[in-house]
N, C-alpha and C positions, 0 to 999 in steps of 0.2 A: 462637201464640209471639206477643207483641205488641212492635214496635218504639218506641213510644212515649217517648220522651226522658222522664228524672226530674230534678230538680232535685237539687244535690249539698246533704247535710242536714248539719245544722250539725256543726261539733269543735271537742270540748275545746281550750284553748291548751296542754293539753301535748302534744297529738298533734305540735305544729310542734316544741319543744323534743325531744320523743326522737326526730323524726326528726334534726334538728339533733346531740343527744347521739351515736347511732350513727355519723352521718358524723365527729365528730370523733375518736369511739374508732378506727373506722380510719385517723386521721392522728396518733395517740396520739406516735409518737415525733418527729415534727416539734413537735408542740403541745409535750410534754413539755421537750425543748432550749429552748425560747421561753419557757418558762414558768420555767427555771431563771436563764436569762440576765436575764428580766424581775426575779427575786428580787434577784441579784447588783446588780443597776442599784438598785433601789430600798435595798441595804443601802448603796453606797458615797452615794448621795444623800443618806440619814440620817446618812452619816458627817461629811458638809460641815458643817450647822449646829453640830457639837461641834468641830470644827476653828475655826470663825469666833469661836464663845463663848471658846477657847482664846487665840485670839489677839488680841480684846479684851483680856480679864484682860490675856495677857501686856504688851501698851500699858498699860496701866492702871498695871502695875509695871513699867515703860520698860524690859522685858527685849525688843528690837528683836531679838535672835538668834529668839528661842525665837518668835515673831510670824512671822517670815523661814520658820520650819520649818513652823507651821502652815499658811502661804501655799501653800509647797513641795506640801505635804500634798493640800490644796485643789485645786493644781492636777494631781496626780496622781488623785487619786478622781474628779474630774472628767475625765478623760481616760478612764480604766477604766467609768467609768458610761456615755460617751459609746459606749464599744465595746462594751459589753454592750446598750445600746440598739438600736444600729443590728445586732447579730445576734440580737435579740429579737424586733426586728420584719421581719427577716429571713425568720424559722423559722414565727411565725404568720402573716404573710402568705402567705407559701406556704404552709401550711395552707388559708387561707381560697379561693386559688386552686384546690388539689387537691378542696374541696368545691363551689365553683363546676362545673367538670369533669367532676364523678360526677354530682351533678342535672342535667347536660344532657346526660349520656350516657342518663341513667335517663330525662329527659324525654321523649327524641326515640324511644327504644325501646320505652316507652309508648304513645308517639303513632301508631308503626307497629301497635298493637294494637288499637285504637280505632278502632271502628265508627260507623255513619253515627247512633246517638244522640247519641254527645258530639259529633258536629262540627254537629247539629240545632240542640243548647243553645248551645254555643261558637263560635264564628266564628274564622275564621283572625285575624282583627288581634287578637282577646284572645290567642291562643294565641301569637302572636310576643310582644306584649307580658309575655307571663309569661315567654317565653322569653330576653328582653333584659333588660327592667328591672329586674324581681322578682330573674330571678339576679344580677345586680349588686348587688341590696341585701344579696340571704342574702352576697354575697361581702365586702360592706362590713361588715356584721354579725359575723361568721364572724371577719374578719382586724382589723380598724379596732377594731370594737367588742369584741368578744373581748381584745385586746392590752391596751385602756384600762380594762377589767373589772376582770381582772388586775390590772393596774398598780395599781390603784385599792387594792384588797387590800392588797398589798405595802406600798402606800406607807401605809394607818395600822395596817399591823404591828409595820412598825419604826419610824415618827414617837411614835405616840402611847404607845406605852412610853416612850421617852426622854423625851417630856414628864413624865408621870407620876412618873419617877423622880428627876426634878429639883425637879419644884414641883409636887405634887398638888392642891394647892387653887386654883393657878394653874389647872394643865392641864382642872380640872373647868371652872371658870366659862368657859375658852377655849372649850370644845368643845361647851357647852351650845347653840350657836345651832344646830349641825350637825345634830342629830337632829330638830329642826323641822322642818329644812328639807329633810333627805330624807323625812321625813312627808309635807311640800307636795308633793314631787317623783311621790307616788304617785296624788297626783291627777290632774297632768300627766299621768301614764303612761296612765291611761285614755280619757282626750282624743285623747292623742297616738296611739294605737292607733286610734280609730275614724277620726281625719282623716285619718291616712297610710293606711288600706285604703279611705275614697271617694278620696283624691289617686289612689292608683291603678287604682283602677277607673275613676275618669273617665280618665285618659289610655289603658287598654285599649277604653274605648269610642270613642275620637278613632284607634285606631289602625285599629281596627275601619272607622271611616268612612274613612278612607283609604284602606285594602286595597280595600273594596268599588268607592270612586269610581275608583283606577286601575285593576284588574281589566275595569272596564266602562266607560273613556274614550268609547268609540267611540258607547256607546248616549248618552253624557251630551251629548256633542257632537251625535248624530243627534237630540236633540230639545230642544236648546237651553236644556240644562239647569244649565249652570256656574254661573247664579247662584245657583240655588235651593240648588244642593250647596254653594256657596260659604258662605251663608246659615247652613244645619245645620252646617256645619265651624268657622264661627264661633260658633256657640253650642255646638257639645263646645267649642272654645277657652276660652270661658266658663266653663263649668262646670269644667274643668278647673282655669281659672285662679282659680277662686273658691276650688275644694277644697285647692289648695296657698298660695294667700292665708290661708286661715285654718288650716293648718297654722302657715306663716309666722309667723302672728300671736301662737299659741302659744309656739312657739320663743321668739320677740323678747319676749315677757312673762315665761318661766322663765328664763332666762339673768342678769336683772338681779335677779330675787329669788334666786337662787341665789346669785349675785355680793355679795347683800346681807349673807349668811351670815359669809361671809369678813369682809367688812371690820368689820363686828359681833366677829367673834374677833381681830380686829389692835387694835380698838379696848379692847379689855376686858384683850388683854395689856400694852399702854402705860401703862394709867390704872393698873391695879392694880400692875403691877410697879414703875412708878413710887410708887409710895406705899409699896411695900414694901421699894424701895432707899432712900428718903427715912426711912423708920423704922428699919430694919436691913440697914445697907449691907454688914454681913459676911456675909449669909444669900441674898443677889441681890445680882447686880452690872447693869452694861449690856449684860456679854457673855452674860449669860442671856436680859436682852429680845430681843438680837439672835438667838440661839439657838433661843428661840421663834419670833419671829416667820417663822423661816427654816422650822423645823418644820411651822408652818401653813399654810407656800404650800404646802410640798409636799404637805399635807394635802390645803389649800383646791380646788387646782388637779384633782383628781381631781373633789371634792364637785362645784365648778362644774360641770366637762366632763361630770358625771352626767345633766347637763341635755339635752346633745349627746348621748351615750350613749344614755340614755333614747329619744331620736328616733330614732338610729341600731334600737335593740333592736325598738323598736315596728312601726318600716317595715318591720325583718327578719323580725318575727314575721307582720305582713300579707302579704309577701312569699311565707314560708314557706305561710301560710295559703291562698294563690292558687296556689302551683307543687302544694299538696297536690289542689287542685280536679282537676289534670288527675294526678297519681299516685294519686290513690284512686279516679280514676274509672272503673268494672268497663266492659271491654271485651264486645262484643258475643258474638266468637269467642274462644275462647281452646285451650289443648293438655290442660285440668285433666283430661279421661280420657282424653290419647292413650297410645298404645298403638302401638311402634316396627314399621313394616311396609318392606317391602324394596322399593325404588321399582322397581328392575329385573326383579321378578315382576308388576307391573302390567301388566296385557295393555288393561286399557280402559273392560269392561263396565261399565254404569251399572244400578240399578234402584232405580225410584221408588216409595216403597207408602205410601198412603196421608198424600201429603204435605199440611199445614195449616198456613197462616202466614194472621195478622192484623195488621195497621198502626193503631194507635187503635180497635179494635175492630171494624176492616170485615174481614171475609174475603176475601182478596184470594189466597188457593187454599185451596177446599174439598176433599181429600181425592184430588191427583194421582196416577196410578200407571201408570209406565208402563216397561217393559222398552229397553234398548239394548245390543245384542251388542256384543262389542268388534270396534272396526273396522267399525261400520255408521254411515251416515248418515240422519239423525234430523230432520228441519224441525217446528218448534213455530210453528204457524200461528194466528192468531186477532185481531180485531178489537183494535182502542185500548182498556188499560184489562182485558184477558180474564186480565192475571198473568203474559203470556211473560218479561218482563224477570225480574220478581222470580224467578220458576222459575228462570232460567238463572243469576242471584245466587247463589240456595239450591245449585245445583248446584253450584258454585263456593267455596261457603260462604263467599263475599262478606259475606252475612247472616248470622244466628245460626240454622242449620237444627236443625231439631227434633232429636232423637235416635229412630233407630229408622225414619228416613224416606228418608234416602239414601244408596246403598250402593255402593261401586266397590271391582269385583271380589270382592264379598260382604264388605268391610269396612266396615263405618259410619264414613260420612265424620268425623261427630262426633267419632270415637276414633282418627284417622288423623291424625298430626303436622302439623302446618300448612306446617311445613319441605317435607315429603313431598308433599303435596296441590299446593300451589303450583308444585311441579316440576313435576310430571304434568296438573296442568287448568290450561288456559290459556283467559282468559276476556277478546276483545275487546268491550267497553261500547257501549251505541249513542251515548253522548253520551262523545267521547273527549275524555281529558288528555293535552295536549301541553305539555312544559316548557319552559320560557324558552329555550333552548337550538337546535344544529342540528337539520336532519330526520334526520341520520345520529344524532347520540345518541340523538334520541328512538327511532328506528327501534330500536338496540342498546343500551338502558335496560338491561335484565335480562341484557349480556354484560357477563364482569368487566370483559373491558379493551374498551370500545368504540371505540377510537381505533387498535387493532391493526391490522395489513396484511389479514388473513388478515379479523378483523369486516368492516371495509370492504366485500368481496368480497360476504359475506351481507349486508350491507346493500343493497347495489344488485341481488341477487339476489330479495332481500324485499320489493324496491323493484317490480320487475319483474313481481312475482307479483300484488303489490296495484294491477299496471297503473299505477303512477306512475311509473316511472320517466323516461318520456319529457318527462311535466311537469317533474320534477325536474331533470333535464338543460336542462331551457330556460331555468331560473332563473341568476342572473347567476355565485352562487355554490355551484349544484348543488347538492349532498346538504349541502352546509354551510353554506346556509342560512339566518341565523336566524329563527325561526318565529313570535317575538315571544311577549307575557305571553297563556298558553294558546293558543299558535297562531294569534293573530289575524292574522297574516300569510297564512293560507292559507285557502279557501274549505271549510266544511264537509263538500264531501267527499274534498276532499283530507285534512283530518283527519282522516276516518273510514277512508282508504285507509293513513296513515300508520300506523293504531293496529293497522289488521289487519296491515300487514307486521311491526310489533313482535311482533304475535300470530304470525305466521307463522317468524318466526326463532326464537322459544323453540321450536320442533317439542316442543309436549308429547303426550300419549299420548291426552289427550282434549282436543279444541279446539272450545271453544264462543265463537259469534258472534252477538251479540246485534245483531240487523237492518244488519248492516254497509253495507247497499245502499238506505239509509231518504234520502242526499244525495247520488245519483250518475243518469246520464244511463240511459238503455237501454241505450245502445251498450257502456258504460263497465260497466255491471252484467254485461249477458254474459261479457266478456272476466275481470271478476271471479270470475266464477259457475265459468269454467274453470279459475281459479288454486285457485281452493278447492278445485275437485275433486281437480286437482294434488294440492294441500296434503294432503287429508285420505288420502291414499292410505297406509294402513297404521294409521291412527289412529282413532280415534271422533271424528263429527264432531254436533254439537248444532249445529244454523242456528235463531235465532230469526228470523222473520219475517213479515211482513204480504204479502208479493210471492208469487202464485201461482207464477210462471216458478220462483225460488229452489226452493221447496217441492219442484218437479216433481222435479227431480234428485237429492232424497235417496231413500234405500231406504225409509223411513216418514214419513210427515206424521203429527201430531199435532196433531189440533186441539182450542184452549182457548176456553171462554168462559165469562163469570163465575167465573173460578177453576175451573172443571169442565173434566176430557175428554168430549166430546161427542161425538168423531170420532177414529178412528185407521184406517191402514192407507195401502196406497201412491196415487198422485198419481189413477193412473187406475181405482183402484176407487172412490176417495171422489168424483171427478167423476161416475160412472154411479150411484150412491149419492142424488143429489138434494141433498145436507142443505146445512149451513151453507157448507164449502167449497168445494162447486159455486156455491154463488150467491158467495162471494168473487171465486173465479174468471171467475163472468160479468161482473161489475160490473166487474173490472179488465180484462175484454179488451175492453168499451166503451169505456173510459177511453181504452185505449191507440187503439183507432180514431177519436177522438174528437181525441185529441193526433196522428194519422196527415195528419189531415185539414186 
């Protein structure tokens, strides 16, 4: 089994539009009502030029009363059209918000399923850029972009037939520039997509750098790297600025070009229409010219807006494409072949059979086999790089465990639902992650209500078991002390013990502790081991450690070397055997004597 990350494959543009189509179908009621209101808005707007023509002709004929009636009709149509426009925007923009909300939920749910290979390929800053900027672009695409696209269609459907009904020849001449400029927008569209994607990618790179620098701000200060990081950030800003300016320049050229089409159409109407009035006043009037100009304005604006709309469409498509990089990433671990298992019936027996695991072609585990009866305490011991931590993560299925290699009470863990597995198997990792909140909330992270009074009592008990309660009580805010970004306010040993308290509070049936003592002193180690002994009563314990003193308390010691089990047995039996374990014990005894001198 390989954990090497792979780059996302190129996908066809239709995939992005297919996703948006499916999301819009789910909002079909809001979208349908919004489209109906848009149609009514287009009809009322298209009727106003006809009223203008009628009012102009009435004034020509000295019919003041008729002109006033047409003016009243214009006012009523304008009021109705305004109401329809507001109602349509409320519906369509609401659909855009709902699409954004659904995508945000999907993104978060899928991120929870993705494993190490994905996060090796895409850092937190890139993920955050997609979860904020790209989602906002999708909302703009569906709401503003969708509304204006539909509005343009209705504007053409209403106004173009009215133009041809009145004067087919002039309508044809006036509309000739529009197909040319629509064709030009296709070329703009291809360039717009490429530059939009480049601008979004540049923003993601900048966000990634900010996230890294803020997370490691103490290291940056310790090595006096503020200036070099500022230079790097300036370079990222320059790249982002160049990408966005390239996009802005393209849009700056596009709008005047498209606006030229509307100006050309207006020139044709005035020139040709005036000639027709002079030649045959009975067939064409000044009112017709005014109506033509008004109809063309109703068509010209959506056509000119196609430039901006095209920008939104291409930025939105680029953003959907970037979101699909996350949504279509295959999780390392999934429930594809899961079968329901009764959680209450699980006792905690583990069986490992010829477990093999490779990372980037290197054998990390090469045929590991061991049996852990329910309720037994087992220590996994070995030198650095022996594969101990990988074994612990495979037992918890935090990595893609091969099928048929690890069993929990006889159930292949690759067939156990992940929710069930996480409920019965707890893992405290060697490098604990703490959230930027209070100590209490970090310990009670897995609890439904971390702030409940009963939970607070459990937190104090867990902190006491992890030998951290006295240190926490000595802090100004006690258990409500903010630990800072990734626990920066705590020492390494304190962070390990907070993570240990979190694991102890969960009370799983199988407790996996990955070297929980690597950052504590000898006296604290003994106290924590006493707490682990107490916490492991009635449950299976797998303790990954390099310390012989910790392994000596377990019922069984398994020694790993180069990904293989080289020894197993009780502490005393392994010492008597004189193998690798005995040599590790001897070396650690000498180190302890030297420290005591």
